[in-house]
N, C-alpha and C positions, 0 to 999 in steps of 0.2 A: 584713470591719469589725464588722458587728454582734458575733461574736464576741471582736475585741479589746475592745471595752467591754465584756464582760461578763468578762472577763478581769480588769478593774480589782479585782475585790473576788474574793476568796474565797468562796463560798456556802457554807451549813450544807445538812447531807441536807435537812431540811425544808424550807428558800428553793429547793433543786432541784426538791424535787416541785412546790411552788407556781410557777416557772418552767416547767418542761416542760405542765402541765397546763394553767396559762393560756396559752400559747403556742399550744397544740394548740386553745384556744378560737378564739384571734382568728385561727389559722389558716383559718378557717370562712366569716370575713370581710375580703372584698379591695376596693381603695382603690375600685374601683368604686361597691361598698354604700357608704361613709363619703362620697364624692361626692355621691352620690343625697340620703342625709341631710341633707347639707348645703344642698344645692340645691332641697330641697322643706324644709327648714327642720322632719323630722321627728325626734323621739327616735326613738333607737336600739331599739325592744321588742324584736324578735328575738335582739339582743346581749344584751342585758340579761337577758332569757327565759334563753338559755342557761346566760350566768353563773351566775344561780337554778338552775337545773337539775344545775347541778356543784357548787352550795352555799358558791360566791364570795362572794352577799351577806352571810353568813352569818361572813364569817372572822375576826369579831373577838366575837361572842355565844358564852358559854362552851356546852361539850358539854352540860354539866345544862341548860341550855337550848335544844338545838337544834343547836345554831352549830360551827363548826372550832374554835371556842376559841385560836386562834393570835393572834399578837400585832403589835408595830410589824415586827419583821423582816421577817414573811412579808410584811405588807401593801407594804412599799416595792416590793419583787420584783413583786408583782400588780399595783400601780397603775403600774410602769414601764412593765412587759410591756405594759399595754394601750394604753397610751398610744404605745410603740414600736411592735407588732407590730399595734394595731387603727388606730384614727383620730384618734390625737395628743392631745392636753391636752381637749380637747372630750370624745372616748369616755372617756377616766375620770372626767372630772365628772359625763359623765352617771349615772355610777354612785356617784362620792364620797361625794356626801350618804346613798346608803342604805345605806353602809357604816358613814360614821362617826357620824352620827345616832342609830344605835342604843346607840352607848358613853353617854350620860347615865342612858340609861334603864339600865343595866346596871350602871352606877356607883352609881346615887341612886335611884329608883325603889321605889317600894314591893316589895316579894314577890308579891303579888297582881298586882300591874302588870305584873312580870316575866316572869311567869309564865303569866300571858292573852295576852302581844303578843309577846314574842320569840322562840316557837316559830313563830308567823304571819310575822313579817320573814325568818326563816332559811328558812325554805322558800315564801318567796314570794308567802303569801297575804296579807302586810299590805305596806307600805311607808313608813320616815320619810325621804324623799327632801330635806326641806325645813325649812329652821334658819330663823328668825324674828329677827334682830338688829337688822340697820343701818338706820338712820331717816334721814331727809332732814336732819334740825336734827341728828344727833349724829354723822354718819360714823363715823371709827375712834374716837372717845371713846366707849365704850359705855355710862361711867357716864352720859352724859348725856339717855340713851334718856329719851322721854316718854309710849310708853306704858303703860298703866296697869291695874292689877290692882286689884279691889275688893272683900274678902270679903262675901259674903252669903248669910248664915248661914238657915236655916231659922227661927230665932227670929224674924229680926227680919221674914220676911214674910209667914207666919201669922198668924191673926185671936186666937187663943188659942198665944201662944210656947207655954205649956206644955206642947202637944202633943208639942215638938219635944226637949221635952228628954232625955228617954229615949234619942235617934239622932240623929246629926248628920248622915244620908243625903239629907239636901236641901242640904246648903253648897254652895254654889258661889261661884266667882269672877266678876265682872264683869268683863271687856275692852275696852279704848276705846282707838283710836291707830292710829299707821301706821308700815308697813314698807318699805323699797325695796330691790331688789335679792337678793329671795329667791327662789331659785333650785329648778325643779323642781316648785311648786306644783302644775304642769298634772298629774302624772305619781306622785303622792303620795297615799297616804292621812290620815298626820296628818304636822303640821310641830310640831315645837320650837318655841315662843316665850318669847322672854325678855321680862320685861316687868317693870316697876316695882311694887313693892307696899307700898312707905315711898316719898313723896314725895323728892324731892333737897333739897329744905329742909329735910326733916323726921332725917337722918339725921344721925350724926356724921363718917363717914366716906364720903366718893364711893360707894365698892363697895357697901355696905350697902345693903340695902331691895329688891334685886333676884333676883327669882325666875323659874324656868324653867315652863311649864307643857306638857302633852304636848294638842294641838287635834286633833280627829276634823274634818277638813275638809268632806265632804261635812255632817257635821253642824251646821256652822259654817255653811253655805251655802244649808241647810235652814231654820236662824234666821233667813234675813237680816242674819245679822251679819257677815257677809264680803262685800267687794267686789275683785274685785282686776283688774288690768289689766297689760299684757305689754309691758315696754321693749324698744322696737328697740333692735338694735345691732350692732354691726359684728363679733363675735368669737363663741365656740362658738355657731353655726350651730342647731344642734340641743338646745341646752340653753337651755331659758328663760328668762329672769328676770321679776319681778316685782312692782308696787307692790301693798301691799295695806292694807284700810281695816278695821278692826275697830270697829263698833257695836254696843256694848251686847252684845259675845259670852257668852253663859253658858256656865263651863267647871265641871265636876265637881269637887271639893276634892280626891279622890281622883286627879284628873289633876295634881296639884302634884308637881314631878319635886324629889325632894330638901328640902330646910329652906327654909319662907320665908323669904325674907331675903338667903340664902346662893349666889344662882344666879351672881354674876360670878365668885366663886371655882369653883362647878361649872365653868364656860364656859373658864375659865383651864384647872382642869385635863387633864390627857392635849392642852391647846393646842400644846406641846411636838411629841409624836407625830406628831399629822396634820400639821404642820406640814412634818414631813421627808416624808411621804410627797406632799404636795404637791411639795417637791421633786423626790423621785423621779418626778414625772407630769411635773416639766420636763426631766429628764434625759432620760424616755422620748421625749418632744414633739422633744427633739434631735436622739436618735437618730436618729427617724424622719426628719427634714428631710436631716440630713446620708447616710443612707444610699440616699434618692433624687438626692442633688445628685452623689454619687461615682457612683451610676451613672449618670447623664446626664452626666457630666464623661467618662468610661468610652466612651461611645456615641455621643456628639454629636461630630462632625468639622466642624472649619472648616481650610480649607488644608491640606486631604489629610493630617489629622492632631487624635486626639481632644484637645478643649479641654483636657481633664487635663493633658496635659503643659504646659502655660504657668501658669509660678508663680502669675502673677496670678491664675489660676484654684485652684491647686491649695495656696497656702499660705494665705488664706482659712477653706479644710476641713481643711487641717492643725492651725490654731490654733484651731478651733472643735472638732476633736476634743479637743485638750490640754486645754482647757476644761472637756471632759464628763466626759470621764476625774477631774478633781479635785475636779469635784462631786460626780461619783459615789461616789470614795473618803471625801469628808467624810461624805455624807450616810448610807451603811453605816455609817460606822464612827460613826455619832450612835448609830442603829439599835440597833449591838450595844450600845452604852453604855445605852441607854433601856431593854433588858429586862434588864440587871444593874442589881445593888443599889448599885453605887458612889456614891457623894456627888459627881457633876459638874455643873455648871451648863451641864443641858441645853438650856436657853433660847440659851445661844451658840452651841450646836452647831445648835441647828437656827434660826435665823436668819441665822446664815451661811449655811448649807447653803441655805437658802431662795432667798439674795442671789444667791450662786454659783451655784445651777443655773438660776435664772431668765435672768440674764444670758447663760448660758450658751447655752441655748434661742434667747435674741432674738439671739446670732451667728451659730448654727448655722441657723435658718430663713432671716434674711436672706444668709449665703452660698448658701444653697442655692436663693434667688431672685437672687441677682446670678451663680450658676453657669447657671442658666437662659435669660437675656437676658433678650428680650422673653416667652418662655412664661414666664416666671417669674410674670408674672400672669395668667396663662392659667387658668382653674380646673381643665382638662383634667389639670394637671400637680401639682396639689392644695397646693404649697407656697406660694403667698400664703395659703391660709387657714393654714398652720402659723404663716404671718410671722403673720398676725394673732391666734391664739393665743398664740405665744410674747410677741408683745408685751403681751397681758394678763395673764401672767405676773407681769409686773412690776409689777400694778395689784392681784392678789388672791393669796390673802385679805389682805394685807399689801401694803404698797407697799414699795418697797425702801430709800426711804427711813426709815420705821417701821422695816425691820430694822437699819437702820444706829443709829438714835437708842439702839436696843436694846444694840447692842453699842458705842455709843460710851460710854452712861451706866455698865450694868451691868459692861464686861468690862473697860473704859480707863479707869474711873474719872473722868470726866469730868461736866462738870456738867447737870443734866438741861436740854432742852432747847426742852421743848415743855410 
């Protein structure tokens, strides 16, 4: 069954290498390993360390900085296989940030920052697992964020400003504000933090005046400028999310990522490629749920025959398979287009792929629970966890409705609905 899903697309030689290598890593971590992580709420350190040892946390970091120098086509394979052969969507999310939060550094950071940080991320010495964007009063409306970063130069703080004229080494940004649903802060060395450097009321366009910063978490804690609290939740048991409060956090000016005020556009750049990877993670979760359901349907006998011989069990699984096939073909086709120079609306592909893949994962997980009957809610069979994770995929990183909003407005030419 897993092979048939793999045959949904034709892989390049590079993709085949990724698939084989990642499957080999995942084969060392059985269902019990992930069950134990979920029960204890423990981050899968051993699994992530193994990925690091094989170089996979640097998959998107250029070779010049110690990474693998791969792209979206390879990353969709990597993350699908982690979800399908490892611990589902949560396993993929345990490493997703560590892979993708390096991209803004690669694309926009100063050369000095790149050479200092990226090799350490690629070899596992440092991690950028956390990305701070969402806020309680903004939600999906990222231009409405209220976290404020104000420049505080040496000239303003020294008693004799002339002493700072020759150098800007003392320049800092002072950050105040609040973030919510920031994941993996507890296992990260750095957070990529998005804040307003110009208040919303002072910009000509809502998307202006937003900037990105690299924040060293331990330094922020030592300053007494960061307070964080875990958010209790019912999915992604071993990937923790936090609410953060920043109080006069001082960040060196050289930790500004890219150009001040253009952070919103920097966040958007690469967003479609990342959304395709999320779609691949959904497909992997759906594969995993479907495989467990098929195995159970073949093994479980009621009235002296396997329950899989009943159409009421068989048809939902077959339909889930068909949906996963379709979602996978679209996702991988879009990844191919992302790697080309074709002038295509990648946003249309990315949003459609995420929408279809999340729904396919949900239908597969729901069918898996139903196939198991009463055991579908028993933790020992894992499918209840897959169902909770599949429900989450319809909310993150964007809701299904926001994906449809994009398609309605930008593809179908309908009036803006929000």
